Structure formats: structure tokens, C-alpha cells
C-alpha distance (Angstrom), angle and dihedral (degrees) to the residues before:
residue distance angle dihedral
X1 . . .
X2 3.62 . .
X3 3.79 126.0 .
X4 3.76 114.1 -121.7
X5 3.78 123.2 -118.5
X6 3.88 108.3 -63.5
X7 3.80 98.6 -123.4
X8 3.85 135.2 25.4
X9 3.76 120.6 -145.2
X10 3.78 120.1 -127.7
X11 3.79 133.6 -179.1
X12 3.75 123.2 -95.5
X13 3.87 92.3 -64.2
X14 3.73 98.4 134.3
X15 4.00 145.7 -5.7
X16 11.43 83.3 -121.8
X17 34.14 174.7 137.7
X18 2.88 106.7 140.5
X19 3.83 106.1 -154.8
X20 3.83 84.9 -138.5
X21 3.78 133.9 117.7
X22 3.76 109.7 -78.0
X23 3.82 115.3 -128.9
X24 3.77 118.3 -99.0
X25 3.81 88.3 -115.1
X26 3.77 97.3 54.2
X27 3.74 115.0 155.5
X28 3.90 114.3 -89.3
X29 3.70 120.3 -109.1
X30 3.88 110.5 -84.6
X31 3.79 117.2 -123.3
X32 3.83 122.8 -120.6
X33 3.67 90.6 -112.4
X34 3.81 95.0 52.8
X35 3.82 88.9 46.0
X36 3.82 93.5 51.4
X37 3.81 86.9 -140.9
X38 3.79 132.6 118.3
X39 3.87 99.0 -118.4
X40 3.77 81.0 -141.1
X41 3.83 117.0 -175.5
X42 3.83 86.0 -154.6
X43 3.79 95.9 71.5
X44 3.86 116.8 134.0
X45 3.69 113.0 -97.3
X46 3.80 132.1 -124.1
X47 3.75 111.5 -114.8
X48 3.81 116.6 -91.1
X49 3.81 89.3 -156.0
X50 3.82 92.1 71.7
X51 3.81 119.9 77.8
X52 3.78 122.0 -122.2
X53 3.84 126.9 175.5
X54 3.70 114.2 -94.9
X55 3.89 114.5 -43.7
X56 3.82 93.8 -22.1
X57 3.79 93.9 118.1
X58 3.85 91.1 53.2
X59 3.72 91.4 47.5
X60 3.94 93.1 52.3
X61 3.79 88.1 43.4
X62 3.76 90.8 56.9
X63 3.85 91.4 53.6
X64 3.89 89.9 50.1
X65 3.84 88.1 49.0
X66 3.85 93.3 48.8
X67 3.76 100.7 40.5
X68 3.90 103.3 28.6
X69 3.71 126.2 109.8
X70 3.69 85.9 -144.2
X71 3.87 104.0 154.2
X72 3.87 91.9 60.5
X73 3.82 100.8 15.8
X74 3.79 91.9 -118.1
X75 3.76 99.0 -51.1
X76 3.91 96.0 111.4
X77 3.80 94.6 100.1
X78 3.83 92.2 -143.8
X79 3.74 104.7 125.9
X80 3.73 133.4 -34.9
X81 3.87 120.1 -37.9
X82 3.79 112.7 -116.8
X83 3.89 115.0 -100.9
X84 3.75 131.0 -138.7
X85 3.71 122.0 -169.2
X86 3.79 130.5 -170.6
X87 3.79 138.3 -175.1
X88 3.79 112.0 -124.2
X89 3.84 116.5 -147.5
X90 3.85 110.4 70.9
X91 3.82 91.2 -5.8
X92 3.77 101.5 71.2
X93 3.84 93.8 13.6
X94 3.63 135.8 38.3
X95 3.80 105.8 -117.3
X96 3.81 132.0 9.1
X97 3.74 119.0 -61.2
X98 3.73 95.1 -171.8
X99 3.78 89.5 64.5
X100 3.81 93.4 50.2
X101 3.79 93.3 60.6
X102 3.86 91.6 46.9
X103 3.84 89.4 49.2
X104 3.82 91.9 48.1
X105 3.72 90.7 48.5
X106 3.80 92.3 52.6
X107 3.74 90.4 46.5
X108 3.84 90.2 52.7
X109 3.90 102.5 39.6
X110 3.69 94.8 -110.6
X111 3.88 100.4 140.3
X112 3.71 111.2 98.3
X113 3.81 118.9 -141.1
X114 3.92 111.9 -110.0
X115 3.72 123.6 -143.5
X116 3.65 88.3 -118.3
X117 3.84 127.6 3.0
X118 3.78 89.9 -135.5
X119 3.83 87.2 62.8
X120 3.77 87.5 70.0
X121 3.81 100.7 50.1
X122 3.77 122.7 16.8
X123 3.78 91.2 -155.7
X124 3.80 97.6 56.6
X125 3.77 110.7 127.0
X126 3.85 123.4 -125.4
X127 3.77 87.8 -112.2
X128 3.77 92.8 54.2
X129 3.85 90.5 46.4
X130 3.75 89.5 53.9
X131 3.67 94.2 44.7
X132 3.83 92.4 52.6
X133 3.71 93.2 44.0
X134 3.75 94.1 49.9
X135 3.76 95.3 42.9
X136 3.79 98.1 44.0
X137 3.70 97.3 32.4
X138 3.80 132.9 -154.1
X139 3.90 101.4 -99.0
X140 3.79 94.2 93.3
X141 3.78 110.9 83.2
X142 3.94 115.9 -109.7
X143 3.76 109.0 -90.3
X144 3.93 93.3 21.2
X145 3.81 120.9 116.2
X146 3.82 115.9 -90.3
X147 3.84 113.7 -128.0
X148 3.81 93.9 -118.5
X149 3.82 92.3 147.6
X150 3.82 87.8 72.0
X151 3.83 103.7 17.0
X152 3.84 102.0 81.7
X153 3.76 93.6 177.3
X154 3.80 93.4 57.5
X155 3.79 92.9 44.8
X156 3.83 92.4 48.8
X157 3.81 92.4 53.4
X158 3.78 95.2 48.5
X159 3.84 92.9 44.6
X160 3.78 93.1 43.2
X161 3.77 91.8 58.5
X162 3.85 90.5 50.4
X163 3.80 95.7 47.1
X164 3.90 104.1 30.4
X165 3.78 104.3 15.0
X166 3.75 85.9 -129.1
X167 3.76 140.4 97.0
X168 3.83 121.6 -104.1
X169 3.81 87.1 -100.4
X170 3.80 91.5 53.9
X171 3.79 100.5 -104.4
X172 3.76 118.1 144.0
X173 3.87 108.7 -91.9
X174 3.90 97.4 -157.1
X175 3.76 137.1 32.4
X176 3.80 142.2 166.2
X177 3.79 131.7 67.2
X178 3.70 127.7 -44.8
X179 3.77 136.6 147.9
X180 3.78 104.8 -94.6
X181 3.89 92.3 -155.5
X182 3.75 91.4 53.5
X183 3.73 107.2 41.7
X184 3.90 148.8 -4.2
X185 3.76 119.2 -152.5
X186 3.81 97.2 -136.1
X187 3.88 89.5 57.7
X188 3.77 92.7 49.6
X189 3.84 87.6 46.0
X190 3.73 93.3 73.0
X191 3.80 95.9 58.8
X192 3.88 91.5 41.1
X193 3.81 90.3 54.8
X194 3.84 89.1 64.5
X195 3.75 92.8 59.6
X196 3.80 108.9 138.6
X197 3.80 95.8 34.6
X198 3.78 127.0 103.9
X199 3.83 122.7 -115.0
X200 3.83 90.1 -113.8
X201 3.82 91.4 50.4
X202 3.87 90.4 54.5
X203 3.74 90.5 48.1
X204 3.75 90.7 52.3
X205 3.82 90.1 52.2
X206 3.76 90.8 49.1
X207 3.87 88.7 50.5
X208 3.68 91.4 51.6
X209 3.70 93.9 47.1
X210 3.84 91.3 47.2
X211 3.74 94.2 55.0
X212 3.80 92.7 49.8
X213 3.70 98.4 46.2
X214 3.85 93.7 44.6
X215 3.78 87.8 50.8
X216 3.84 94.5 53.1
X217 3.82 119.1 94.1
X218 3.76 118.8 -98.0
X219 3.79 111.3 -95.1
X220 3.85 91.9 25.4
X221 3.84 121.9 137.6
X222 3.73 134.5 -150.5
X223 3.75 135.5 -149.8
X224 3.81 119.9 -129.0
X225 3.74 107.5 -178.2
X226 3.84 101.2 -49.2
X227 3.83 92.1 -29.4
X228 3.81 124.5 102.0
X229 3.75 118.7 -143.3
X230 3.71 137.0 167.2
X231 3.72 109.6 -68.5
X232 3.87 99.6 -157.2
X233 3.82 143.9 46.2
X234 3.72 130.8 -162.1
X235 3.78 134.4 -174.8
X236 3.68 110.2 -123.4
X237 3.86 107.9 -116.8
X238 3.84 91.5 -148.3
X239 3.82 92.0 53.7
X240 3.84 92.2 46.8
X241 3.74 88.8 50.0
X242 3.90 91.5 47.2
X243 3.75 91.7 50.4
X244 3.81 94.0 47.1
X245 3.83 91.2 48.1
X246 3.84 92.5 49.9
X247 3.74 91.3 49.2
X248 3.80 92.1 51.0
X249 3.74 89.0 47.7
X250 3.80 88.0 59.3
X251 3.80 99.7 -100.2
X252 3.88 121.7 145.5
X253 3.81 100.2 -128.4
X254 3.76 118.9 -157.8
X255 3.88 137.2 -178.9
X256 3.78 114.8 -141.7
X257 3.85 110.0 -173.6
X258 3.69 137.4 174.7
X259 3.82 87.6 -140.7
X260 3.72 130.0 93.0
X261 3.90 109.0 -69.6
X262 3.75 100.8 -131.3
X263 3.87 88.2 54.7
X264 3.63 94.4 45.9
X265 3.76 89.6 49.6
X266 3.80 93.5 52.9
X267 3.76 92.7 51.7
X268 3.86 97.1 41.3
X269 3.84 90.7 61.9
X270 3.80 84.4 73.2
X271 3.83 90.9 70.3
X272 3.71 96.8 36.8
X273 3.79 100.4 -96.3
X274 3.84 111.6 135.3
X275 3.74 126.3 -150.0
X276 3.79 95.8 -97.5
X277 3.89 85.8 62.0
X278 3.82 96.0 47.9
X279 3.77 123.8 89.5
X280 3.82 125.1 -176.1
X281 3.78 141.6 130.6
X282 3.78 105.2 -32.4
X283 3.78 109.1 -153.9
X284 3.82 114.4 -162.4
X285 3.80 123.1 -122.0
X286 3.74 134.9 -131.3
X287 3.74 113.8 -160.0
X288 3.80 89.5 -19.1
X289 3.77 96.9 -49.4
X290 3.72 128.3 108.0
X291 3.79 120.4 -102.2
X292 3.87 130.0 -158.6
X293 3.90 86.9 -110.2
X294 3.86 126.4 89.9
X295 3.63 140.5 -163.8
X296 3.87 115.9 -86.6
X297 3.81 127.0 -138.2
X298 3.73 136.5 -134.2
X299 3.87 113.9 -10.0
X300 3.70 92.4 -12.0
X301 3.87 123.4 114.4
X302 3.84 112.2 -78.9
X303 3.79 89.1 -115.7
X304 3.74 123.4 39.0
X305 3.84 136.4 174.0
X306 3.75 97.6 -124.8
X307 3.67 94.0 -56.8
X308 3.81 94.2 132.1
X309 3.77 131.4 17.5
X310 3.80 133.1 163.6
X311 3.91 89.1 -74.4
X312 3.79 127.4 133.4
X313 3.88 102.5 -48.0
X314 3.75 89.8 11.3
X315 3.83 90.7 67.4
X316 3.80 88.1 59.3
X317 3.78 92.3 49.6
X318 3.83 92.8 51.2
X319 3.80 93.0 46.5
X320 3.80 90.8 47.7
X321 3.80 93.4 46.0
X322 3.91 100.8 38.8
X323 3.68 101.4 33.9
X324 3.79 106.7 27.9
X325 3.72 100.1 28.1
X326 3.77 96.6 -120.9
X327 3.88 111.1 152.5
X328 3.72 140.5 -177.0
X329 3.87 122.4 20.4
X330 3.82 90.2 -26.2
X331 3.73 89.6 71.4
X332 3.80 90.4 73.6
X333 3.85 91.7 54.2
X334 3.87 131.1 87.8
X335 3.72 106.1 -99.7
X336 3.83 133.4 -140.7
X337 3.75 116.6 -81.2
X338 3.75 96.5 -95.4
X339 3.77 92.7 54.2
X340 3.74 96.2 54.4
X341 3.73 134.4 87.4
X342 3.82 119.0 -97.0
X343 3.81 95.8 -145.9
X344 3.75 128.3 25.6
X345 3.76 129.1 179.0
X346 3.78 134.9 -169.1
X347 3.75 147.3 139.6
X348 3.76 109.1 -143.0
X349 3.81 146.7 33.2
X350 3.77 86.8 -89.0
X351 3.74 86.5 72.0
X352 3.79 103.3 39.0
X353 3.88 99.3 99.1
X354 3.77 97.7 57.6
X355 3.81 96.2 35.0
X356 3.84 87.5 54.1
X357 3.81 89.1 50.8
X358 3.83 90.8 62.0
X359 3.88 114.8 112.1
X360 3.88 99.1 -158.6
X361 3.83 109.9 30.5
X362 3.70 136.6 -1.3
X363 3.84 104.3 -156.4
X364 3.72 118.1 -163.6
X365 3.85 130.9 179.6
X366 3.83 106.0 -148.1
X367 3.77 111.3 -115.5
X368 3.76 92.7 150.5
X369 3.79 96.0 -106.9
X370 3.75 115.6 161.3
X371 3.85 110.7 -132.7
X372 3.84 98.9 37.4
X373 3.80 93.6 44.7
X374 3.78 91.2 47.2
X375 3.79 88.5 55.8
X376 3.79 91.6 42.7
X377 3.71 96.6 50.5
X378 3.75 93.8 41.7
X379 3.89 87.0 53.2
X380 3.77 93.3 -167.4
X381 3.76 96.1 -177.8
X382 3.84 97.8 30.4
X383 3.86 91.6 -116.3
X384 3.86 102.7 97.9
X385 3.74 112.4 120.6
X386 3.85 110.7 -164.7
X387 3.75 118.4 -174.9
X388 3.88 133.5 173.6
X389 3.71 114.6 -111.0
X390 3.79 108.2 -84.8
X391 3.90 93.4 -130.3
X392 3.78 121.8 45.5
X393 3.88 96.4 -17.6
X394 3.71 122.5 -150.5
X395 3.85 117.5 -96.5
X396 3.76 117.4 -114.7
X397 3.81 113.1 -72.1
X398 3.81 112.4 -115.0
X399 3.78 116.5 -123.9
X400 3.79 118.8 -0.7
X401 3.80 137.7 -54.6
X402 3.77 105.3 -100.9
X403 3.73 94.0 -125.6
X404 3.86 95.7 147.4
X405 3.85 94.2 52.3
X406 3.89 116.6 17.4
X407 3.67 109.8 4.9
X408 3.82 98.3 105.9
X409 3.81 125.3 69.3
X410 3.82 112.3 -141.3
X411 3.78 122.9 -148.2
X412 3.85 90.7 -99.9
X413 3.71 92.0 52.6
X414 3.83 97.0 -104.7
X415 3.80 119.3 127.5
X416 3.85 130.3 -119.6
X417 3.75 143.3 154.3
X418 3.69 124.9 -52.3
X419 3.85 109.5 -117.0
X420 3.83 128.5 -153.7
X421 3.82 117.0 -133.0
X422 3.81 89.4 -97.0
X423 3.88 89.4 59.4
X424 3.85 95.4 -106.7
X425 3.75 119.5 135.4
X426 3.85 117.6 -110.0
X427 3.83 109.7 -125.0
X428 3.81 119.5 -126.1
X429 3.82 108.0 -79.9
X430 3.79 133.1 -147.7
X431 3.83 125.7 -130.6
X432 3.81 109.3 -113.9
X433 3.80 104.0 149.7
X434 3.82 108.2 64.0
X435 3.82 143.0 115.5
């Protein structure tokens, strides 16, 4: 279970539980033999000093006790170590760390001017191309830093495409065809903006941003151009404790992020996850410098232009490929029990596929996202663990999640019903676990 080399080199192609009633048909308890675990009563325990909703701590502890290799901390060599995988932004941290490094880079003139903005993203609309060209100008030489620390118009257009997928004037920023369960242009956009930089430079920017946002007071905000964004980030103590406990119990613990991999790596070190266990968008390099292209997954081309990233079904693909060694078209498919993670954790629909694949616990931090909350509240296998965010949790969502009609995002971007694994439709669900 070894992570591949971080970056592939290409030619000069370019300059990114629920506390709810479990169903009557909940899955039966798995035996120790089928689990391959020790079922040890000596597993390390989650801290009782940290608050979890309801009996969520006990339910997660049960999975650790059932699946952990706790007597020898995973060194027994008999069979495969259990795996846990977590999303990063807003799952392990409060607030988005990918946005912090982009904001820091804009504040410090670290975005290099491309020859053409459409070289960065193939989905950029003519309106967005014009807006960026007009706002950022053409006086700066190609490959030189744009003066975004003082040029509010340029900063605004770049940041608006990331946060709203629109120009400042409200025009659509991206158009064309893409698989909406494998990528989204505004996510790939962040890594693509760092084309021309080295990996070590990007890690340094992430480190600088991390220190500033961690030092800022909880609840603070920050101006990026004329935009206002969150001004602080915190590691969740409960998640740090969960990761540490899983590791001590012999689990292989991974981060699988739809953010840029060097950024996720830098932040993940703060919870004891090394680079080998961190998966994100892997931009390729040309002569040691990042390009707007990234590695593909499964049966895709080795190098793609944002066509797939660790996003919704893409997270499953990267887990299957990088952790379990499943290659080709099969990497996109739900695997047999022994080739799936034991614990999965996320906060949004971008995480729903791999979190649903978990065989022991599907941990969700409630951010009122449709598909993942539909599955969590439906609790088909009785193993969904839904918890309010640990800092500044979301209020109860009014009405119901539209599970039966528009909770699921299809590959073409249209919406449809969320289906259980038996093909039945999940009925609309109410939000009962919230801040």
C-alpha cells in the first residue's frame, strides 16, 4: 500500500452516526475472522474529554475495537492492515485550507502571468478570459508575478472564479463538458493557477498560510481583494484524537483531498499524516515546475487537463488505485469487502462515494449537504455516524433534504433521486443533528 511518486513529468505541453433509528435490515455484525482483525479489548481509547454528539464516540470506538490490530499495532503481518480515509477541508479542519494558500499567494504576488488564461483551464469561458485579461493586463511579462497584492481587480477575478465559478460581472466562468462526479473546474483551477512554481515553493506558501490562519482568532474574517473569506482555520481536536487513536490501533490512515496535494501534505503533517498517506490533485511537472495538467486515475489517460481529480467518484478511484492496488476501469467501481476502507470521513457531497464505501463507520460532519446527508440520515446499513461540526456548527436546515428528487448529482450535472444499494429511492430526510 505505497503511494506513487507525487508528480509525473511531461514534455513541454504547458506552462492543477447518525443518531437515528437503524433500518430493520441493518447489516449483521461481522465476525472477527471476516474482519481479519483481532477484536482486541486492549485497543487504544478515544479521549473522553472531547465532546462528540450522542453516542458517536462509542460507535467509533466499537469499530476501532472490532477492526484494530491493537495487540501489536498492526505489525503482526497476518493479512492487510485496516484502512481509514478522511477528506481534509472542513472534515479535519474548520474552514478550507486550499483557499488559504490561494489567498496568501494573491496577497504576496505569487501567481505567475500565463501566456493565455485559456492555457490554464480548457473550460474557461470567453467572458472569463476577457475579464482576466482586462483585469490583470498584459504589461507583466509572461511567467512573471502578477501584482495581485495591489491590483484588486485582478485578485477579484481570480478569486471569484475559484469561489463562485463566475466573473465579477456574474458571467459563467467555465463551460463545456465534464463528468460532474469526477471533477469540477473551479477546484482544478487552484492547482492550475500555480503553474510555473516548484512543489517546494507551493509547500512553502502553504506553510506560511497555515501559520497565519492558525494564529488568527476564531471567527475572524479576511479581505482578499474585495472578497471577504474566513480568516482562521483550526484543526479539530476530536479528529486529531480519532486519527491518533486509529494509528495506534494499527490502522493505515489516509487523507484524500480534492485540494492540491502539496498543500494538503503540508497541512496534514499537523495531525500526524505523512506525505505517503496524503492524496490530492497531483499536477504534473515540466523541468521541475508545475503545469496546469494533472495525473489521471483508473482507465483515464496518464495525464489529463483537470478531467478527473479526487472529487466524488474520483476519491473512490484514487483510494482503490493508490491504497488497494486496483487499476484500470475497475478502480472506479465499488470493490469487494476486503478491498474497502473500514472507516471513511467527510463533510460534503464531494466525499459521499468513498465514505459510503466504508465497511465499519461512515463519519459525516453535518454541513447540510444533500447527497451525503440523505445517505447519513437514511442510515441504510446502520453504520452512519453524523456529527455537528465541532466549531461553529451549522443550524438546522429548514424543510427537508430533497433525497427523492434532486439529492444526487448525475455525471452530466443534472439532479436526480438518491438511491440505496438495493435500488430503492431514499425518501426526503429532515435535519435533526445540528448545532
